[in-house]
C-alpha positions as CSV (number, residue, x, y, z in Angstrom):
1,X,-44.7,44.3,172.0
2,X,-43.5,47.8,171.4
3,X,-42.4,46.9,167.8
4,X,-45.9,45.5,167.1
5,X,-47.6,48.6,168.4
6,X,-45.3,50.8,166.3
7,X,-46.0,48.6,163.3
8,X,-49.8,49.0,163.7
9,X,-49.4,52.8,164.3
10,X,-47.4,53.1,161.0
11,X,-49.9,51.0,159.1
12,X,-52.8,53.1,160.5
13,X,-51.1,56.4,159.6
14,X,-50.3,55.2,156.1
15,X,-53.9,54.0,155.6
16,X,-55.3,57.3,156.9
17,X,-53.1,59.2,154.4
18,X,-54.2,57.0,151.5
19,X,-57.8,57.3,152.6
20,X,-57.5,61.1,152.8
21,X,-56.1,61.2,149.3
22,X,-58.9,59.0,148.1
23,X,-61.5,61.3,149.7
24,X,-59.8,64.4,148.3
25,X,-62.0,66.6,146.2
26,X,-60.5,66.8,142.7
27,X,-61.3,68.8,139.6
28,X,-59.5,67.5,136.4
29,X,-58.8,69.6,133.4
30,X,-57.6,68.7,129.9
31,X,-56.9,70.4,126.5
32,X,-60.7,70.4,125.7
33,X,-61.1,72.8,128.6
34,X,-58.2,75.2,127.9
35,X,-60.2,78.3,128.9
36,X,-61.4,76.8,132.1
37,X,-58.0,75.5,132.9
38,X,-56.3,78.9,132.5
39,X,-59.0,80.6,134.5
40,X,-58.8,78.1,137.3
41,X,-55.0,78.4,137.4
42,X,-55.2,82.2,137.7
43,X,-58.0,81.9,140.3
44,X,-55.7,79.7,142.4
45,X,-53.2,82.5,142.6
46,X,-55.9,85.1,143.3
47,X,-57.5,83.0,146.0
48,X,-54.4,82.8,148.2
49,X,-54.8,84.4,151.6
50,X,-52.0,82.9,153.7
51,X,-49.3,81.2,151.6
52,X,-48.5,80.3,148.0
53,X,-45.7,78.0,146.8
54,X,-45.1,77.8,143.1
55,X,-42.7,75.3,141.4
56,X,-42.2,75.7,137.7
57,X,-39.8,74.7,134.9
58,X,-40.4,77.5,132.4
59,X,-41.9,80.8,133.5
60,X,-42.8,83.3,130.8
61,X,-46.3,84.4,131.7
62,X,-46.2,88.1,132.9
63,X,-49.9,87.9,133.9
64,X,-49.1,85.1,136.4
65,X,-46.1,87.1,137.6
66,X,-48.3,90.2,138.2
67,X,-50.8,88.0,140.1
68,X,-48.0,86.6,142.3
69,X,-46.8,90.2,143.0
70,X,-50.3,91.2,143.9
71,X,-50.6,88.3,146.3
72,X,-47.3,89.2,147.9
73,X,-48.6,92.8,148.3
74,X,-51.7,91.7,150.1
75,X,-49.7,89.8,152.7
76,X,-49.6,86.3,151.2
77,X,-46.3,84.5,151.8
78,X,-45.3,83.8,148.2
79,X,-42.3,81.6,147.3
80,X,-41.3,80.6,143.8
81,X,-38.9,78.0,142.6
82,X,-38.1,78.1,138.9
83,X,-35.6,76.2,136.8
84,X,-32.4,77.8,135.7
85,X,-33.7,77.8,132.1
86,X,-36.1,80.6,133.1
87,X,-33.3,82.7,134.7
88,X,-32.5,84.5,131.5
89,X,-32.3,88.3,131.1
90,X,-34.5,88.3,128.0
91,X,-37.4,86.7,129.9
92,X,-37.5,89.4,132.6
93,X,-39.8,87.4,134.9
94,X,-37.2,87.0,137.7
95,X,-36.3,90.6,137.7
96,X,-40.0,91.6,137.6
97,X,-40.8,89.4,140.7
98,X,-37.8,90.5,142.6
99,X,-38.7,94.2,141.9
100,X,-42.0,93.5,143.8
101,X,-40.2,91.6,146.6
102,X,-41.4,88.1,145.6
103,X,-38.8,85.6,146.8
104,X,-37.3,83.6,143.9
105,X,-35.1,80.6,144.1
106,X,-33.5,79.2,141.0
107,X,-32.7,75.5,140.6
108,X,-29.5,75.2,138.6
109,X,-28.0,71.7,139.3
110,X,-25.6,70.6,136.6
111,X,-27.1,67.2,136.2
112,X,-30.8,67.7,136.6
113,X,-33.7,70.2,136.1
114,X,-36.7,71.3,138.2
115,X,-39.4,69.9,136.0
116,X,-42.1,70.2,138.7
117,X,-45.2,72.3,137.8
118,X,-47.5,72.9,140.7
119,X,-49.0,75.5,143.1
120,X,-49.8,75.0,146.7
121,X,-52.2,77.5,148.2
122,X,-52.9,78.1,151.9
123,X,-51.8,74.6,152.8
124,X,-55.0,73.0,151.5
125,X,-55.3,73.4,147.7
126,X,-52.9,71.9,145.1
127,X,-52.7,72.6,141.4
128,X,-50.7,69.8,139.7
129,X,-50.3,70.1,136.0
130,X,-48.2,69.3,132.9
131,X,-48.2,73.0,131.8
132,X,-45.5,75.6,132.1
133,X,-46.4,79.1,133.0
134,X,-46.5,80.2,129.3
135,X,-49.1,81.3,126.8
136,X,-48.5,78.3,124.5
137,X,-49.2,76.0,127.4
138,X,-52.5,77.7,128.0
139,X,-53.6,78.2,124.4
140,X,-52.0,75.7,122.1
141,X,-50.3,72.7,123.8
142,X,-51.9,69.5,124.8
143,X,-51.9,69.9,128.6
144,X,-53.7,68.5,131.6
145,X,-54.1,69.6,135.2
146,X,-55.9,68.6,138.4
147,X,-57.1,70.9,141.2
148,X,-57.1,69.1,144.5
149,X,-58.7,70.2,147.8
150,X,-56.8,68.2,150.4
151,X,-54.6,69.3,153.3
152,X,-52.7,66.0,153.2
153,X,-51.8,66.2,149.5
154,X,-50.9,69.9,149.9
155,X,-48.6,68.9,152.8
156,X,-47.1,66.2,150.6
157,X,-46.2,68.7,147.9
158,X,-45.1,71.3,150.3
159,X,-42.5,68.8,151.6
160,X,-41.3,68.4,148.1
161,X,-41.1,72.1,147.7
162,X,-39.1,72.5,150.9
163,X,-36.7,69.7,149.8
164,X,-36.1,71.4,146.5
165,X,-35.5,74.7,148.3
166,X,-33.0,73.0,150.5
167,X,-31.1,71.7,147.5
168,X,-31.0,75.2,146.0
169,X,-29.6,76.6,149.3
170,X,-26.9,73.8,149.2
171,X,-26.1,74.7,145.6
172,X,-25.8,78.4,146.5
173,X,-23.5,77.5,149.3
174,X,-21.3,75.5,147.0
175,X,-21.2,78.3,144.4
176,X,-20.3,80.8,147.1
177,X,-17.4,78.5,148.3
178,X,-16.2,78.2,144.7
179,X,-16.4,81.9,144.3
180,X,-14.3,82.5,147.4
181,X,-11.7,80.0,146.3
182,X,-11.5,81.6,142.9
183,X,-11.1,85.0,144.4
184,X,-8.3,83.7,146.6
185,X,-6.6,81.9,143.7
186,X,-6.9,85.1,141.6
187,X,-5.4,87.2,144.4
188,X,-2.5,84.7,144.7
189,X,-1.8,84.7,141.0
190,X,-1.8,88.5,140.9
191,X,0.6,88.6,143.8
192,X,2.9,86.1,142.0
193,X,2.7,88.2,138.8
194,X,3.6,91.4,140.7
195,X,6.6,89.6,142.4
196,X,7.8,88.3,139.0
197,X,7.5,91.8,137.5
198,X,9.3,93.3,140.5
199,X,12.2,90.8,140.1
200,X,12.3,91.4,136.3
201,X,12.5,95.2,136.8
202,X,15.2,94.8,139.3
203,X,17.2,92.6,136.9
204,X,16.7,95.2,134.2
205,X,18.0,98.0,136.4
206,X,21.1,95.9,137.4
207,X,21.7,95.1,133.8
208,X,21.6,98.8,132.9
209,X,24.1,99.6,135.8
210,X,26.5,97.0,134.5
211,X,26.5,98.4,131.1
């Protein structure tokens, strides 16, 4: 009896989730609407009042970075995940955001990339797109995007964001352990070298005395 009840509860919740996605208000964009797509993307950032999660592969757009910094300054909880390909000194985006206290997490797994491109704003709006945060994506490339007003979909992508963040934390922990091990190995090798040098010098002195 209990199993049957649990089964119907799961089916009901799943159906409710699918129905909520179906009823979600959506605004699609494509390359024919480049100007509107770019303006809507910027407006998403400007409209944030509580929280903003941004996941991106390539981040080169300084205007988007400035808007994220302004959102952080007005009290919005901003979090950004970018792929390791964007973590290059020449790009300057990470340093810029960190300068204005915008939390940045860099995904740098050896066998995969963070190819997600989305914004989640205030737990109720989602911007899901093919575009990177770059001027070519806004102005030249064939891109598409959809703006979705749905708390359930925002929750779905927020969960993905949190899972990615967790993976980054695990990566950082592994890198820290590797660093600690390397430093220990380095110290051990230096100690061995110093001992070899001490014995060699001692042997040289004994040799000189015998002569």
